[in-house]
VMD Tcl script that draws the C-alpha trace (Angstrom):
set ca {
  {0.03 -0.07 0.18}
  {1.41 3.24 -1.37}
  {2.03 5.99 1.44}
  {-0.47 8.30 -0.46}
  {-3.34 5.57 -0.02}
  {-2.35 5.11 3.74}
  {-3.03 8.60 4.38}
  {-6.14 8.82 2.76}
  {-7.17 5.88 4.83}
  {-6.71 7.26 7.68}
  {-8.46 10.28 7.28}
  {-11.73 7.82 6.18}
  {-14.63 6.54 7.80}
  {-18.09 4.80 7.22}
  {-21.39 4.94 8.54}
  {-23.84 2.70 7.92}
  {-27.63 3.35 8.75}
  {-30.95 1.63 8.55}
  {-34.33 3.13 9.62}
  {-37.62 3.43 8.78}
  {-38.37 5.18 5.45}
  {-39.42 8.51 5.31}
  {-38.72 11.85 3.77}
  {-35.19 14.16 4.94}
  {-33.15 11.00 5.98}
  {-30.27 11.27 3.35}
  {-30.87 15.51 3.46}
  {-30.50 15.71 7.52}
  {-27.15 12.99 7.56}
  {-25.52 14.90 4.84}
  {-26.35 17.82 6.33}
  {-25.22 16.73 9.53}
  {-21.58 15.49 8.46}
  {-21.02 18.49 6.39}
  {-21.62 20.72 9.50}
  {-18.64 18.56 11.16}
  {-16.37 19.31 8.20}
  {-16.95 15.88 6.50}
  {-16.72 15.45 3.07}
  {-18.69 12.58 1.27}
  {-16.66 10.48 -0.90}
  {-19.44 7.63 -1.85}
  {-22.90 7.19 -0.73}
  {-24.93 3.76 -1.31}
  {-29.18 3.61 -0.42}
  {-31.58 1.23 -0.45}
  {-35.12 1.38 0.70}
  {-37.49 -1.73 1.11}
  {-40.49 0.26 0.45}
  {-41.25 3.98 0.10}
  {-44.45 3.59 1.93}
  {-43.73 2.12 5.81}
  {-40.59 0.11 4.96}
  {-37.08 -0.19 5.79}
  {-34.34 2.68 4.49}
  {-30.74 1.49 4.56}
  {-27.49 3.71 3.75}
  {-23.69 3.71 3.65}
  {-21.71 6.71 3.90}
  {-18.11 7.15 3.17}
  {-16.61 9.96 4.17}
  {-13.18 12.01 4.87}
  {-12.59 13.82 7.70}
  {-9.25 16.09 9.03}
  {-8.04 15.03 12.60}
  {-10.10 11.70 12.77}
  {-8.82 11.07 16.26}
  {-10.71 14.20 17.85}
  {-12.90 14.95 15.27}
  {-14.70 11.76 14.67}
  {-15.76 10.89 18.70}
  {-17.54 14.49 18.70}
  {-19.13 13.34 15.40}
  {-20.44 9.90 16.73}
  {-21.45 12.02 20.18}
  {-23.75 14.39 18.26}
  {-25.21 12.30 15.67}
  {-26.96 10.45 18.36}
  {-29.35 13.20 18.23}
  {-30.13 13.14 14.61}
  {-30.53 9.11 14.96}
  {-32.94 9.29 17.70}
  {-34.94 11.24 15.59}
  {-35.16 9.44 12.62}
  {-35.05 6.09 14.67}
  {-32.07 4.54 13.49}
  {-29.97 1.91 14.09}
  {-26.22 2.84 12.92}
  {-22.67 2.33 13.55}
  {-19.43 3.93 12.42}
  {-16.18 2.72 11.02}
  {-12.70 3.78 11.12}
  {-11.40 2.60 7.20}
  {-8.01 2.42 8.91}
  {-8.43 0.13 11.32}
  {-8.64 -3.12 9.78}
  {-10.63 -6.28 10.30}
  {-9.04 -9.03 12.25}
  {-9.80 -12.49 11.05}
  {-9.44 -15.49 12.61}
  {-10.05 -18.54 10.26}
  {-11.50 -21.95 11.20}
  {-10.58 -24.83 8.93}
  {-10.59 -28.45 8.42}
  {-8.84 -30.55 5.76}
  {-9.74 -29.16 2.24}
  {-7.43 -25.75 2.24}
  {-9.09 -24.19 -1.33}
  {-10.83 -21.61 0.50}
  {-8.54 -20.76 3.03}
  {-5.88 -20.27 0.39}
  {-8.00 -18.18 -1.47}
  {-8.49 -15.99 1.31}
  {-4.45 -16.54 2.07}
  {-3.37 -15.04 -1.43}
  {-6.08 -12.50 -1.67}
  {-4.53 -11.14 1.82}
  {-0.91 -11.64 0.53}
  {-1.75 -9.73 -2.75}
  {-3.57 -6.79 -0.58}
  {-6.59 -7.63 -2.13}
  {-7.87 -8.58 1.09}
  {-7.82 -5.47 3.52}
  {-7.91 -7.23 6.36}
  {-5.07 -8.69 9.16}
  {-5.17 -12.45 9.32}
  {-5.02 -13.03 13.18}
  {-4.81 -16.29 13.26}
  {-5.79 -20.04 11.63}
  {-7.71 -22.59 13.79}
  {-8.35 -26.24 13.15}
  {-9.18 -29.71 14.15}
  {-6.34 -31.03 12.01}
  {-2.33 -30.57 11.74}
  {-2.15 -30.83 8.32}
  {-2.40 -27.12 7.36}
  {0.43 -25.96 9.65}
  {3.45 -25.75 7.90}
  {1.91 -24.07 5.24}
  {-0.29 -21.25 7.48}
  {3.36 -20.66 8.98}
  {5.02 -20.13 5.76}
  {2.96 -17.09 5.70}
  {3.98 -15.38 9.25}
  {0.36 -16.71 10.49}
  {-0.20 -18.17 14.09}
  {-1.74 -21.94 13.67}
  {-3.84 -23.64 16.30}
  {-4.38 -27.20 16.15}
  {-7.43 -28.07 18.54}
  {-8.55 -31.38 17.67}
  {-12.19 -32.11 18.19}
  {-14.33 -35.00 19.34}
  {-17.71 -36.03 20.20}
  {-15.98 -36.19 23.84}
  {-14.08 -33.30 23.95}
  {-16.07 -31.03 21.61}
  {-17.27 -28.75 24.40}
  {-13.75 -28.53 25.89}
  {-12.02 -27.73 22.40}
  {-14.40 -25.18 21.86}
  {-14.01 -23.62 25.01}
  {-10.48 -23.34 23.89}
  {-11.43 -21.86 20.77}
  {-13.46 -18.95 22.43}
  {-10.46 -18.29 24.64}
  {-8.07 -18.21 21.44}
  {-10.21 -15.67 19.57}
  {-11.17 -13.51 22.43}
  {-10.01 -10.03 22.17}
  {-8.20 -10.98 18.97}
  {-10.60 -11.52 16.37}
  {-13.25 -9.23 14.97}
  {-14.59 -11.76 12.19}
  {-14.98 -15.37 12.25}
  {-14.41 -16.89 9.19}
  {-15.77 -20.99 8.07}
  {-13.53 -21.59 5.82}
  {-14.67 -25.53 5.37}
  {-14.27 -25.88 8.90}
  {-16.69 -29.04 9.25}
  {-17.77 -28.92 12.92}
  {-21.43 -27.12 13.91}
  {-20.59 -24.32 15.98}
  {-22.00 -24.04 19.72}
  {-24.84 -21.28 20.04}
  {-23.04 -20.04 23.11}
  {-19.97 -19.44 20.16}
  {-22.51 -17.64 18.57}
  {-23.62 -15.47 21.01}
  {-19.85 -14.10 21.29}
  {-19.92 -13.03 17.57}
  {-23.10 -12.02 16.14}
  {-23.16 -11.55 12.49}
  {-19.49 -11.82 13.02}
  {-19.13 -15.46 11.64}
  {-19.31 -15.94 8.05}
  {-19.57 -19.71 6.53}
  {-19.50 -21.16 3.20}
  {-22.09 -23.75 2.02}
  {-21.04 -25.83 -0.47}
  {-24.62 -25.41 -2.01}
  {-27.00 -22.66 -3.76}
  {-29.05 -22.54 -0.26}
  {-31.63 -22.65 0.58}
  {-31.85 -26.32 -1.38}
  {-29.12 -29.13 0.20}
  {-29.11 -27.83 3.41}
  {-26.96 -30.06 5.88}
  {-24.22 -32.85 4.88}
  {-23.18 -33.95 1.68}
  {-25.01 -31.60 -0.51}
  {-23.17 -32.56 -3.79}
  {-24.50 -35.85 -3.19}
  {-27.69 -34.98 -2.82}
  {-27.43 -32.29 -5.69}
  {-26.50 -35.43 -8.31}
  {-29.02 -37.83 -7.01}
  {-31.85 -35.12 -8.01}
  {-29.82 -34.61 -11.54}
  {-29.36 -30.99 -11.01}
  {-28.39 -28.78 -14.19}
  {-26.62 -25.92 -11.77}
  {-24.50 -26.22 -8.53}
  {-23.51 -23.39 -6.30}
  {-22.14 -22.18 -3.05}
  {-23.53 -19.85 -0.35}
  {-21.41 -17.42 1.99}
  {-23.80 -16.74 4.84}
  {-23.67 -15.55 8.31}
  {-23.76 -18.16 11.01}
  {-26.94 -18.51 13.31}
  {-28.63 -21.20 15.93}
  {-30.49 -22.45 12.71}
  {-28.32 -24.73 10.65}
  {-27.45 -23.27 7.20}
  {-30.21 -20.77 7.86}
  {-28.35 -17.74 8.62}
  {-28.73 -14.02 6.42}
  {-27.06 -14.97 2.95}
  {-24.27 -12.58 1.71}
  {-23.19 -13.75 -1.61}
  {-23.84 -16.58 -3.84}
  {-22.79 -17.88 -7.29}
  {-23.41 -21.21 -9.65}
  {-22.27 -22.87 -12.30}
  {-23.95 -24.89 -15.02}
  {-23.35 -28.84 -14.93}
  {-24.91 -31.75 -16.95}
  {-25.79 -35.49 -16.65}
  {-22.41 -36.42 -17.51}
  {-20.76 -35.02 -14.27}
  {-20.51 -36.97 -11.37}
  {-20.33 -36.48 -7.70}
  {-16.35 -35.94 -7.73}
  {-16.62 -33.40 -10.68}
  {-19.50 -31.40 -8.77}
  {-17.20 -31.20 -6.46}
  {-13.80 -30.27 -8.63}
  {-16.34 -27.01 -10.16}
  {-17.80 -26.76 -6.44}
  {-14.22 -25.77 -4.99}
  {-13.87 -22.69 -7.51}
  {-17.54 -21.72 -6.71}
  {-16.68 -21.98 -2.82}
  {-13.30 -20.03 -2.73}
  {-14.79 -17.14 -4.87}
  {-17.70 -16.70 -2.93}
  {-16.22 -17.02 0.20}
  {-13.67 -14.28 -0.15}
  {-16.04 -11.99 -1.69}
  {-18.30 -12.18 1.66}
  {-15.16 -11.80 4.10}
  {-14.07 -8.57 1.43}
  {-17.25 -7.17 1.86}
  {-17.22 -7.86 5.72}
  {-14.38 -6.18 5.98}
  {-15.12 -3.03 4.60}
  {-18.36 -2.43 6.13}
  {-20.73 -3.04 3.30}
  {-23.50 -5.12 4.86}
  {-26.44 -4.36 6.71}
  {-28.02 -7.16 8.32}
  {-32.04 -6.61 8.73}
  {-34.12 -9.62 10.17}
  {-33.09 -12.46 8.43}
  {-31.45 -10.83 5.02}
  {-28.85 -8.59 4.11}
  {-28.58 -5.33 2.18}
  {-24.63 -5.49 0.28}
  {-23.78 -2.24 -1.24}
  {-20.84 -3.73 -3.20}
}
mol new
graphics top color blue
foreach p $ca { graphics top sphere $p radius 0.5 }
foreach p [lrange $ca 0 end-1] q [lrange $ca 1 end] { graphics top cylinder $p $q radius 0.2 }
display resetview
């Protein structure tokens, strides 16, 4: 990253807002930012229904003397937020999200994230990789990233998860399940609400649960896909962030479907993680609004 880019990021912030739709929201926020010396560089908005629906907006803005002025801006904005019944968050672009990547034995999704991170295309810090298998330790550590091997069995699952939560506590802003083949407990999910992203090797809501490629093959599907979603207590039922598909035919067996699917999975997961780290996602109920 060039010095000029670093300087521009240090003075840039993002604001995500959701609220009931009504006239004057954009004008009120824009005027507020202007009054506080902020220069809006990007604005995206979406309304579910102009009458009685929800309104979503994302601002990126530059602010001089960020350390001093942003806390003042945040404190003063509460008055605007109360007026429009807003849920809102601000983020500093210079504060990269810290990722903890969970993986089992398949490495394609992990490798995509590592490649994009090393190339500078994933604007985040990979704090650690956690796995229930030792297979990728040497490869991950060659990137200078800590690798934590925590075996998981039916008898040790609770203790293993306790160790995992201890490791990631205060060290990760986002958990990425990069083909981590263990179910996350409700207690873990509570610690990271809408901050655990999973890649499901199927185009949800079809073929939830295990062996989706075998399920797809048995149904004779003509397209296969992958879905990145936030993790909730409902298995494979969390808010969907990104999906993609590829056409297949009766000539493709289960192994060929898996091979094609791996490419889709790694791309879809990387997109979802990138959008989260760039503060482009608003979760409303069990849906997402993604300003990509």
